[in-house]
C-alpha positions as CSV (number, residue, x, y, z in Angstrom):
1,M,9.5,-19.8,-3.0
2,D,11.3,-18.3,-0.4
3,A,10.1,-16.0,2.6
4,H,9.7,-12.6,0.4
5,D,7.3,-14.3,-2.0
6,H,4.1,-12.3,-1.8
7,S,0.9,-13.9,-2.5
8,H,-0.4,-11.0,-5.1
9,P,0.1,-11.1,-8.8
10,P,4.0,-10.0,-10.0
11,V,4.9,-6.6,-10.4
12,A,3.6,-5.4,-14.2
13,G,6.5,-3.0,-14.0
14,E,7.0,-1.6,-17.7
15,V,4.4,-4.1,-19.1
16,D,1.9,-1.6,-20.9
17,L,-1.8,-1.5,-19.4
18,A,-3.2,-1.5,-22.9
19,A,-1.5,-4.6,-23.6
20,Q,-2.7,-6.3,-20.3
21,L,-6.2,-5.2,-20.6
22,R,-6.1,-6.6,-24.4
23,A,-5.0,-10.0,-23.2
24,R,-7.8,-10.3,-20.9
25,G,-10.1,-9.2,-24.1
26,M,-10.8,-6.0,-21.9
27,R,-11.1,-2.2,-23.4
28,V,-8.6,0.7,-22.8
29,T,-10.8,3.4,-21.3
30,P,-9.8,6.5,-20.1
31,Q,-10.8,6.1,-16.9
32,R,-8.9,3.2,-15.9
33,E,-5.3,5.3,-17.6
34,Q,-6.3,8.2,-15.6
35,V,-6.6,6.3,-12.2
36,L,-3.3,4.4,-12.7
37,A,-1.9,7.7,-13.6
38,A,-3.3,9.2,-10.6
39,V,-1.8,6.3,-8.4
40,R,1.7,7.0,-9.7
41,E,1.5,10.7,-9.4
42,L,0.0,10.5,-5.8
43,G,2.3,7.7,-4.6
44,H,-0.1,6.6,-1.6
45,A,-3.8,7.3,-2.0
46,T,-7.4,6.4,-0.9
47,P,-9.8,6.1,-3.7
48,E,-11.6,9.4,-2.8
49,Q,-8.2,11.1,-3.3
50,I,-7.8,9.4,-6.1
51,S,-11.4,10.2,-7.3
52,E,-10.7,14.0,-6.5
53,S,-7.5,14.4,-8.8
54,V,-9.3,12.6,-11.4
55,E,-11.6,14.8,-13.3
56,G,-15.4,13.2,-14.2
57,V,-14.4,9.7,-12.5
58,D,-16.5,8.8,-9.4
59,V,-15.2,7.1,-6.4
60,T,-17.2,3.9,-7.4
61,T,-15.5,3.6,-10.9
62,V,-12.3,4.4,-9.1
63,Y,-12.9,1.5,-6.8
64,R,-13.6,-1.0,-9.8
65,N,-10.6,0.4,-11.6
66,L,-8.3,-0.3,-8.6
67,E,-9.7,-3.7,-8.0
68,L,-8.6,-4.7,-11.9
69,L,-5.5,-2.7,-11.7
70,E,-4.4,-4.4,-8.8
71,E,-5.4,-8.0,-10.1
72,L,-3.5,-6.9,-13.1
73,G,-0.4,-6.1,-10.7
74,F,0.1,-2.5,-11.5
75,V,-0.9,-1.5,-7.8
76,R,-1.1,-2.5,-4.3
77,H,-3.0,-1.6,-1.5
78,A,-2.7,-1.4,2.0
79,H,-4.6,-0.6,5.3
80,L,-2.9,2.3,7.3
81,G,-5.7,2.4,10.1
82,H,-9.1,3.2,10.2
83,G,-11.1,3.8,6.9
84,A,-10.4,3.3,3.1
85,P,-7.3,1.1,2.1
86,S,-4.3,3.2,0.5
87,Y,-3.2,2.5,-3.0
88,R,0.2,2.9,-4.3
89,P,2.4,1.6,-7.6
90,A,3.4,-2.0,-7.2
91,E,6.7,-1.2,-8.1
92,D,7.0,1.0,-4.9
93,D,8.1,-2.0,-2.4
94,H,8.4,-0.9,1.1
95,I,6.3,-1.8,4.3
96,H,4.3,1.1,6.5
97,V,5.1,2.3,10.2
98,V,1.7,4.4,11.3
99,C,1.9,6.5,14.4
100,H,-1.0,5.9,16.6
101,S,-0.9,9.3,18.2
102,C,-0.5,11.8,15.4
103,G,-1.2,9.6,12.3
104,T,2.1,9.9,10.6
105,V,2.7,7.4,8.2
106,V,6.6,6.3,7.2
107,D,7.6,4.1,4.2
108,A,10.4,1.7,5.6
109,A,12.8,-0.7,3.7
110,P,10.9,-4.0,3.3
111,D,13.9,-6.0,4.4
112,L,13.3,-4.9,8.1
113,V,10.9,-8.0,8.3
114,D,13.2,-10.3,6.6
115,G,13.9,-11.9,10.0
116,L,10.2,-12.1,10.6
117,A,9.2,-13.2,7.3
118,S,11.9,-16.1,7.5
119,K,10.9,-17.5,11.1
120,L,7.3,-17.4,10.1
121,R,8.0,-19.5,7.0
122,S,10.5,-22.2,8.5
123,Q,8.5,-22.6,11.7
124,S,4.8,-22.9,10.2
125,G,5.2,-22.4,6.4
126,F,3.6,-19.1,6.4
127,V,4.5,-16.9,3.6
128,L,4.4,-12.9,4.7
129,D,2.8,-10.8,2.1
130,R,4.9,-7.4,2.9
131,S,2.8,-5.2,0.9
132,H,0.1,-5.3,3.3
133,F,2.7,-5.6,6.0
134,T,1.8,-2.1,8.7
135,V,3.6,-1.5,11.6
136,F,1.9,0.4,14.6
137,G,3.2,2.1,17.2
138,R,4.7,6.0,18.3
139,C,6.6,7.9,16.2
140,H,9.8,9.6,17.7
141,D,8.1,13.0,18.5
142,C,5.1,11.5,20.0
143,A,7.3,9.1,22.3
144,D,9.4,11.8,23.4
145,A,6.1,13.9,24.4
146,G,4.5,10.8,26.1
147,A,8.0,10.2,28.2
148,E,7.7,14.0,29.0
149,Q,4.1,14.0,30.1
150,N,5.2,10.8,32.3
151,A,7.8,12.3,33.7
152,A,5.8,15.5,34.6
153,A,3.0,13.3,36.2
154,K,5.5,11.8,38.6
155,R,6.8,14.9,40.2
């Protein structure tokens, strides 16, 4: 196991949802298919956003189906601040960078945290789950605006 291992199930990728469900003795339902299609279409979305995009499926059903789809390896979630988690297709591997000031979320290459992951693994045996890795700070525009405000205050 290397520093890039994740604690979640392997990515389902091209594996058929129906086959995965049937292998577990579960039914294929239109709601499960619609929720997965919505996540793939939206890219990043909260359960509420997914519910709004899937006609006739309430948010409770969306949450239940997202939990199952994550267990099967089709979707992953991340916490991008306060509130509901954001879901994305499991094959969409990246880390999140979130601006505290304006709320902008940027997708960044997962290899940006390779050094940290390696150091954690070698020093403590800890395996970083990059799918849940979110970095908070200030984006370029907000950092520049803050620097300008600080300079103006010092005059």
